[in-house]
PyMOL CGO cylinders between C-alpha atoms (Angstrom):
from pymol import cmd
from pymol.cgo import CYLINDER

trace = [
    CYLINDER, -28.86, 1.48, 31.45, -26.33, -1.04, 30.81, 0.3, 1, 1, 1, 1, 1, 1,
    CYLINDER, -26.33, -1.04, 30.81, -23.82, -1.15, 27.08, 0.3, 1, 1, 1, 1, 1, 1,
    CYLINDER, -23.82, -1.15, 27.08, -24.52, -3.68, 25.30, 0.3, 1, 1, 1, 1, 1, 1,
    CYLINDER, -24.52, -3.68, 25.30, -22.15, -6.66, 24.97, 0.3, 1, 1, 1, 1, 1, 1,
    CYLINDER, -22.15, -6.66, 24.97, -22.12, -7.25, 21.20, 0.3, 1, 1, 1, 1, 1, 1,
    CYLINDER, -22.12, -7.25, 21.20, -22.21, -5.18, 18.03, 0.3, 1, 1, 1, 1, 1, 1,
    CYLINDER, -22.21, -5.18, 18.03, -23.22, -5.08, 14.27, 0.3, 1, 1, 1, 1, 1, 1,
    CYLINDER, -23.22, -5.08, 14.27, -20.58, -3.43, 12.07, 0.3, 1, 1, 1, 1, 1, 1,
    CYLINDER, -20.58, -3.43, 12.07, -23.43, -0.85, 11.31, 0.3, 1, 1, 1, 1, 1, 1,
    CYLINDER, -23.43, -0.85, 11.31, -23.62, 0.15, 14.70, 0.3, 1, 1, 1, 1, 1, 1,
    CYLINDER, -23.62, 0.15, 14.70, -20.35, 0.55, 15.06, 0.3, 1, 1, 1, 1, 1, 1,
    CYLINDER, -20.35, 0.55, 15.06, -19.83, 2.45, 11.79, 0.3, 1, 1, 1, 1, 1, 1,
    CYLINDER, -19.83, 2.45, 11.79, -22.62, 4.27, 12.93, 0.3, 1, 1, 1, 1, 1, 1,
    CYLINDER, -22.62, 4.27, 12.93, -21.32, 5.39, 16.91, 0.3, 1, 1, 1, 1, 1, 1,
    CYLINDER, -21.32, 5.39, 16.91, -18.27, 6.21, 15.37, 0.3, 1, 1, 1, 1, 1, 1,
    CYLINDER, -18.27, 6.21, 15.37, -18.74, 8.01, 12.41, 0.3, 1, 1, 1, 1, 1, 1,
    CYLINDER, -18.74, 8.01, 12.41, -17.27, 5.74, 10.22, 0.3, 1, 1, 1, 1, 1, 1,
    CYLINDER, -17.27, 5.74, 10.22, -17.75, 3.42, 7.22, 0.3, 1, 1, 1, 1, 1, 1,
    CYLINDER, -17.75, 3.42, 7.22, -17.99, 0.04, 7.46, 0.3, 1, 1, 1, 1, 1, 1,
    CYLINDER, -17.99, 0.04, 7.46, -15.47, -0.59, 4.73, 0.3, 1, 1, 1, 1, 1, 1,
    CYLINDER, -15.47, -0.59, 4.73, -12.87, 1.38, 7.49, 0.3, 1, 1, 1, 1, 1, 1,
    CYLINDER, -12.87, 1.38, 7.49, -13.54, -1.12, 10.29, 0.3, 1, 1, 1, 1, 1, 1,
    CYLINDER, -13.54, -1.12, 10.29, -13.36, -4.03, 8.22, 0.3, 1, 1, 1, 1, 1, 1,
    CYLINDER, -13.36, -4.03, 8.22, -10.01, -2.51, 6.63, 0.3, 1, 1, 1, 1, 1, 1,
    CYLINDER, -10.01, -2.51, 6.63, -8.84, -2.19, 10.54, 0.3, 1, 1, 1, 1, 1, 1,
    CYLINDER, -8.84, -2.19, 10.54, -9.84, -5.93, 11.02, 0.3, 1, 1, 1, 1, 1, 1,
    CYLINDER, -9.84, -5.93, 11.02, -8.15, -6.89, 7.81, 0.3, 1, 1, 1, 1, 1, 1,
    CYLINDER, -8.15, -6.89, 7.81, -4.62, -4.70, 9.69, 0.3, 1, 1, 1, 1, 1, 1,
    CYLINDER, -4.62, -4.70, 9.69, -5.26, -7.04, 12.91, 0.3, 1, 1, 1, 1, 1, 1,
    CYLINDER, -5.26, -7.04, 12.91, -7.04, -4.23, 14.74, 0.3, 1, 1, 1, 1, 1, 1,
    CYLINDER, -7.04, -4.23, 14.74, -9.98, -5.65, 15.42, 0.3, 1, 1, 1, 1, 1, 1,
    CYLINDER, -9.98, -5.65, 15.42, -11.16, -9.28, 15.71, 0.3, 1, 1, 1, 1, 1, 1,
    CYLINDER, -11.16, -9.28, 15.71, -14.80, -9.98, 15.30, 0.3, 1, 1, 1, 1, 1, 1,
    CYLINDER, -14.80, -9.98, 15.30, -16.42, -13.25, 15.86, 0.3, 1, 1, 1, 1, 1, 1,
    CYLINDER, -16.42, -13.25, 15.86, -18.55, -14.49, 12.95, 0.3, 1, 1, 1, 1, 1, 1,
    CYLINDER, -18.55, -14.49, 12.95, -22.29, -16.05, 12.57, 0.3, 1, 1, 1, 1, 1, 1,
    CYLINDER, -22.29, -16.05, 12.57, -24.37, -16.54, 10.39, 0.3, 1, 1, 1, 1, 1, 1,
    CYLINDER, -24.37, -16.54, 10.39, -24.71, -18.81, 7.21, 0.3, 1, 1, 1, 1, 1, 1,
    CYLINDER, -24.71, -18.81, 7.21, -20.89, -19.35, 6.28, 0.3, 1, 1, 1, 1, 1, 1,
    CYLINDER, -20.89, -19.35, 6.28, -19.92, -17.11, 8.79, 0.3, 1, 1, 1, 1, 1, 1,
    CYLINDER, -19.92, -17.11, 8.79, -20.76, -14.04, 7.20, 0.3, 1, 1, 1, 1, 1, 1,
    CYLINDER, -20.76, -14.04, 7.20, -22.04, -11.94, 9.73, 0.3, 1, 1, 1, 1, 1, 1,
    CYLINDER, -22.04, -11.94, 9.73, -19.64, -9.93, 11.97, 0.3, 1, 1, 1, 1, 1, 1,
    CYLINDER, -19.64, -9.93, 11.97, -20.22, -9.65, 15.86, 0.3, 1, 1, 1, 1, 1, 1,
    CYLINDER, -20.22, -9.65, 15.86, -18.28, -7.42, 17.19, 0.3, 1, 1, 1, 1, 1, 1,
    CYLINDER, -18.28, -7.42, 17.19, -17.61, -7.46, 21.11, 0.3, 1, 1, 1, 1, 1, 1,
    CYLINDER, -17.61, -7.46, 21.11, -17.08, -4.98, 23.70, 0.3, 1, 1, 1, 1, 1, 1,
    CYLINDER, -17.08, -4.98, 23.70, -13.34, -5.58, 23.71, 0.3, 1, 1, 1, 1, 1, 1,
    CYLINDER, -13.34, -5.58, 23.71, -13.36, -4.78, 19.65, 0.3, 1, 1, 1, 1, 1, 1,
    CYLINDER, -13.36, -4.78, 19.65, -15.63, -1.69, 20.41, 0.3, 1, 1, 1, 1, 1, 1,
    CYLINDER, -15.63, -1.69, 20.41, -12.36, -0.32, 22.71, 0.3, 1, 1, 1, 1, 1, 1,
    CYLINDER, -12.36, -0.32, 22.71, -9.96, -1.33, 20.30, 0.3, 1, 1, 1, 1, 1, 1,
    CYLINDER, -9.96, -1.33, 20.30, -11.78, 0.77, 17.53, 0.3, 1, 1, 1, 1, 1, 1,
    CYLINDER, -11.78, 0.77, 17.53, -12.50, 3.75, 19.82, 0.3, 1, 1, 1, 1, 1, 1,
    CYLINDER, -12.50, 3.75, 19.82, -8.52, 3.60, 20.94, 0.3, 1, 1, 1, 1, 1, 1,
    CYLINDER, -8.52, 3.60, 20.94, -7.64, 3.12, 17.08, 0.3, 1, 1, 1, 1, 1, 1,
    CYLINDER, -7.64, 3.12, 17.08, -9.58, 6.17, 15.63, 0.3, 1, 1, 1, 1, 1, 1,
    CYLINDER, -9.58, 6.17, 15.63, -8.18, 8.15, 18.74, 0.3, 1, 1, 1, 1, 1, 1,
    CYLINDER, -8.18, 8.15, 18.74, -4.60, 6.95, 17.59, 0.3, 1, 1, 1, 1, 1, 1,
    CYLINDER, -4.60, 6.95, 17.59, -5.39, 7.94, 14.17, 0.3, 1, 1, 1, 1, 1, 1,
    CYLINDER, -5.39, 7.94, 14.17, -6.85, 11.73, 15.11, 0.3, 1, 1, 1, 1, 1, 1,
    CYLINDER, -6.85, 11.73, 15.11, -3.12, 12.06, 17.16, 0.3, 1, 1, 1, 1, 1, 1,
    CYLINDER, -3.12, 12.06, 17.16, -1.36, 10.75, 14.25, 0.3, 1, 1, 1, 1, 1, 1,
    CYLINDER, -1.36, 10.75, 14.25, 0.32, 7.57, 15.13, 0.3, 1, 1, 1, 1, 1, 1,
    CYLINDER, 0.32, 7.57, 15.13, 0.85, 5.06, 12.19, 0.3, 1, 1, 1, 1, 1, 1,
    CYLINDER, 0.85, 5.06, 12.19, -1.39, 1.77, 12.52, 0.3, 1, 1, 1, 1, 1, 1,
    CYLINDER, -1.39, 1.77, 12.52, 1.75, -0.08, 12.92, 0.3, 1, 1, 1, 1, 1, 1,
    CYLINDER, 1.75, -0.08, 12.92, 1.71, 1.71, 16.30, 0.3, 1, 1, 1, 1, 1, 1,
    CYLINDER, 1.71, 1.71, 16.30, -1.43, 1.85, 17.04, 0.3, 1, 1, 1, 1, 1, 1,
    CYLINDER, -1.43, 1.85, 17.04, -1.31, -2.05, 17.08, 0.3, 1, 1, 1, 1, 1, 1,
    CYLINDER, -1.31, -2.05, 17.08, 1.70, -2.29, 19.32, 0.3, 1, 1, 1, 1, 1, 1,
    CYLINDER, 1.70, -2.29, 19.32, -0.01, -0.08, 21.68, 0.3, 1, 1, 1, 1, 1, 1,
    CYLINDER, -0.01, -0.08, 21.68, -3.42, -2.26, 21.54, 0.3, 1, 1, 1, 1, 1, 1,
    CYLINDER, -3.42, -2.26, 21.54, -1.02, -5.49, 21.93, 0.3, 1, 1, 1, 1, 1, 1,
    CYLINDER, -1.02, -5.49, 21.93, 0.40, -3.99, 24.70, 0.3, 1, 1, 1, 1, 1, 1,
    CYLINDER, 0.40, -3.99, 24.70, -2.91, -2.75, 26.45, 0.3, 1, 1, 1, 1, 1, 1,
    CYLINDER, -2.91, -2.75, 26.45, -4.12, -6.46, 26.04, 0.3, 1, 1, 1, 1, 1, 1,
    CYLINDER, -4.12, -6.46, 26.04, -0.66, -8.63, 27.12, 0.3, 1, 1, 1, 1, 1, 1,
    CYLINDER, -0.66, -8.63, 27.12, -0.60, -10.08, 30.31, 0.3, 1, 1, 1, 1, 1, 1,
    CYLINDER, -0.60, -10.08, 30.31, 2.48, -8.18, 31.40, 0.3, 1, 1, 1, 1, 1, 1,
    CYLINDER, 2.48, -8.18, 31.40, 3.09, -6.09, 34.22, 0.3, 1, 1, 1, 1, 1, 1,
    CYLINDER, 3.09, -6.09, 34.22, 1.71, -2.32, 33.96, 0.3, 1, 1, 1, 1, 1, 1,
    CYLINDER, 1.71, -2.32, 33.96, 5.36, -0.85, 33.86, 0.3, 1, 1, 1, 1, 1, 1,
    CYLINDER, 5.36, -0.85, 33.86, 6.31, -2.73, 30.77, 0.3, 1, 1, 1, 1, 1, 1,
    CYLINDER, 6.31, -2.73, 30.77, 3.10, -1.86, 28.82, 0.3, 1, 1, 1, 1, 1, 1,
    CYLINDER, 3.10, -1.86, 28.82, 3.38, 2.10, 30.69, 0.3, 1, 1, 1, 1, 1, 1,
    CYLINDER, 3.38, 2.10, 30.69, 7.40, 2.55, 29.44, 0.3, 1, 1, 1, 1, 1, 1,
    CYLINDER, 7.40, 2.55, 29.44, 6.63, 1.08, 25.69, 0.3, 1, 1, 1, 1, 1, 1,
    CYLINDER, 6.63, 1.08, 25.69, 3.90, 3.55, 25.92, 0.3, 1, 1, 1, 1, 1, 1,
    CYLINDER, 3.90, 3.55, 25.92, 5.68, 6.60, 26.83, 0.3, 1, 1, 1, 1, 1, 1,
    CYLINDER, 5.68, 6.60, 26.83, 8.70, 5.32, 24.22, 0.3, 1, 1, 1, 1, 1, 1,
    CYLINDER, 8.70, 5.32, 24.22, 6.28, 5.02, 21.71, 0.3, 1, 1, 1, 1, 1, 1,
    CYLINDER, 6.28, 5.02, 21.71, 4.32, 8.80, 22.06, 0.3, 1, 1, 1, 1, 1, 1,
    CYLINDER, 4.32, 8.80, 22.06, 8.04, 10.09, 23.08, 0.3, 1, 1, 1, 1, 1, 1,
    CYLINDER, 8.04, 10.09, 23.08, 8.97, 9.04, 19.54, 0.3, 1, 1, 1, 1, 1, 1,
    CYLINDER, 8.97, 9.04, 19.54, 6.01, 10.65, 17.96, 0.3, 1, 1, 1, 1, 1, 1,
    CYLINDER, 6.01, 10.65, 17.96, 6.42, 13.60, 19.55, 0.3, 1, 1, 1, 1, 1, 1,
    CYLINDER, 6.42, 13.60, 19.55, 10.10, 13.80, 18.32, 0.3, 1, 1, 1, 1, 1, 1,
    CYLINDER, 10.10, 13.80, 18.32, 8.78, 13.17, 14.90, 0.3, 1, 1, 1, 1, 1, 1,
    CYLINDER, 8.78, 13.17, 14.90, 5.78, 15.56, 14.73, 0.3, 1, 1, 1, 1, 1, 1,
    CYLINDER, 5.78, 15.56, 14.73, 8.74, 18.07, 16.14, 0.3, 1, 1, 1, 1, 1, 1,
    CYLINDER, 8.74, 18.07, 16.14, 10.89, 17.35, 13.08, 0.3, 1, 1, 1, 1, 1, 1,
    CYLINDER, 10.89, 17.35, 13.08, 7.92, 17.91, 11.14, 0.3, 1, 1, 1, 1, 1, 1,
    CYLINDER, 7.92, 17.91, 11.14, 6.90, 21.23, 12.82, 0.3, 1, 1, 1, 1, 1, 1,
    CYLINDER, 6.90, 21.23, 12.82, 10.50, 22.63, 11.82, 0.3, 1, 1, 1, 1, 1, 1,
    CYLINDER, 10.50, 22.63, 11.82, 10.42, 21.72, 8.68, 0.3, 1, 1, 1, 1, 1, 1,
    CYLINDER, 10.42, 21.72, 8.68, 6.86, 23.23, 8.10, 0.3, 1, 1, 1, 1, 1, 1,
    CYLINDER, 6.86, 23.23, 8.10, 8.22, 26.49, 9.77, 0.3, 1, 1, 1, 1, 1, 1,
    CYLINDER, 8.22, 26.49, 9.77, 11.32, 26.89, 7.58, 0.3, 1, 1, 1, 1, 1, 1,
    CYLINDER, 11.32, 26.89, 7.58, 9.12, 26.26, 4.75, 0.3, 1, 1, 1, 1, 1, 1,
    CYLINDER, 9.12, 26.26, 4.75, 6.67, 29.02, 5.47, 0.3, 1, 1, 1, 1, 1, 1,
    CYLINDER, 6.67, 29.02, 5.47, 9.45, 31.50, 5.90, 0.3, 1, 1, 1, 1, 1, 1,
    CYLINDER, 9.45, 31.50, 5.90, 10.80, 30.47, 2.64, 0.3, 1, 1, 1, 1, 1, 1,
    CYLINDER, 10.80, 30.47, 2.64, 7.54, 30.75, 1.42, 0.3, 1, 1, 1, 1, 1, 1,
    CYLINDER, 7.54, 30.75, 1.42, 6.98, 34.18, 3.07, 0.3, 1, 1, 1, 1, 1, 1,
    CYLINDER, 6.98, 34.18, 3.07, 10.44, 35.66, 1.60, 0.3, 1, 1, 1, 1, 1, 1,
    CYLINDER, 10.44, 35.66, 1.60, 9.27, 34.13, -1.80, 0.3, 1, 1, 1, 1, 1, 1,
    CYLINDER, 9.27, 34.13, -1.80, 6.28, 35.94, -1.89, 0.3, 1, 1, 1, 1, 1, 1,
    CYLINDER, 6.28, 35.94, -1.89, 7.56, 39.61, -0.49, 0.3, 1, 1, 1, 1, 1, 1,
    CYLINDER, 7.56, 39.61, -0.49, 10.50, 39.07, -3.27, 0.3, 1, 1, 1, 1, 1, 1,
    CYLINDER, 10.50, 39.07, -3.27, 7.54, 38.61, -5.99, 0.3, 1, 1, 1, 1, 1, 1,
    CYLINDER, 7.54, 38.61, -5.99, 5.29, 41.50, -4.49, 0.3, 1, 1, 1, 1, 1, 1,
    CYLINDER, 5.29, 41.50, -4.49, 8.72, 43.77, -4.70, 0.3, 1, 1, 1, 1, 1, 1,
    CYLINDER, 8.72, 43.77, -4.70, 9.07, 42.87, -8.45, 0.3, 1, 1, 1, 1, 1, 1,
    CYLINDER, 9.07, 42.87, -8.45, 5.17, 43.28, -8.91, 0.3, 1, 1, 1, 1, 1, 1,
    CYLINDER, 5.17, 43.28, -8.91, 5.49, 46.80, -7.06, 0.3, 1, 1, 1, 1, 1, 1,
    CYLINDER, 5.49, 46.80, -7.06, 8.67, 47.83, -9.11, 0.3, 1, 1, 1, 1, 1, 1,
    CYLINDER, 8.67, 47.83, -9.11, 7.19, 46.35, -12.20, 0.3, 1, 1, 1, 1, 1, 1,
    CYLINDER, 7.19, 46.35, -12.20, 4.29, 48.83, -11.62, 0.3, 1, 1, 1, 1, 1, 1,
    CYLINDER, 4.29, 48.83, -11.62, 6.47, 51.72, -11.13, 0.3, 1, 1, 1, 1, 1, 1,
    CYLINDER, 6.47, 51.72, -11.13, 8.48, 51.34, -14.27, 0.3, 1, 1, 1, 1, 1, 1,
    CYLINDER, 8.48, 51.34, -14.27, 5.28, 51.15, -16.19, 0.3, 1, 1, 1, 1, 1, 1,
    CYLINDER, 5.28, 51.15, -16.19, 4.07, 54.48, -14.77, 0.3, 1, 1, 1, 1, 1, 1,
    CYLINDER, 4.07, 54.48, -14.77, 7.20, 56.10, -15.35, 0.3, 1, 1, 1, 1, 1, 1,
    CYLINDER, 7.20, 56.10, -15.35, 7.51, 55.44, -19.05, 0.3, 1, 1, 1, 1, 1, 1,
    CYLINDER, 7.51, 55.44, -19.05, 6.17, 57.55, -21.48, 0.3, 1, 1, 1, 1, 1, 1,
    CYLINDER, 6.17, 57.55, -21.48, 3.05, 56.50, -23.64, 0.3, 1, 1, 1, 1, 1, 1,
    CYLINDER, 3.05, 56.50, -23.64, 3.90, 56.27, -27.15, 0.3, 1, 1, 1, 1, 1, 1,
    CYLINDER, 3.90, 56.27, -27.15, 1.85, 59.14, -29.31, 0.3, 1, 1, 1, 1, 1, 1,
]
cmd.load_cgo(trace, "trace")
């Protein structure tokens, strides 16, 4: 069975488990460019290219890329330039993104260590308060 060459917004939304509104947003951001058909051009018709770009957009979002980074990568993919230029830009974008994630991971680890210290300090204060209360003589 061959893959259809044209898709409706409903078909793509169903296939990729996203809302039609999300697809329209990606269109507004220049990530998708459906043809317009019907009266007044209200019906969107997405090509196989749009389907691939949506798939790559969603994958990029899962990996934490910004829409701007995704658009750059998709535009490189579509450009007629040599694959070496495209591959270098792709690798550079991924390396920059990885550096950001590593810094965020370092910040998260620092924050987690600080929270663990505060939690331990709070537990110690609670334990000390309970022990102090237990030693206090009761009023007659």
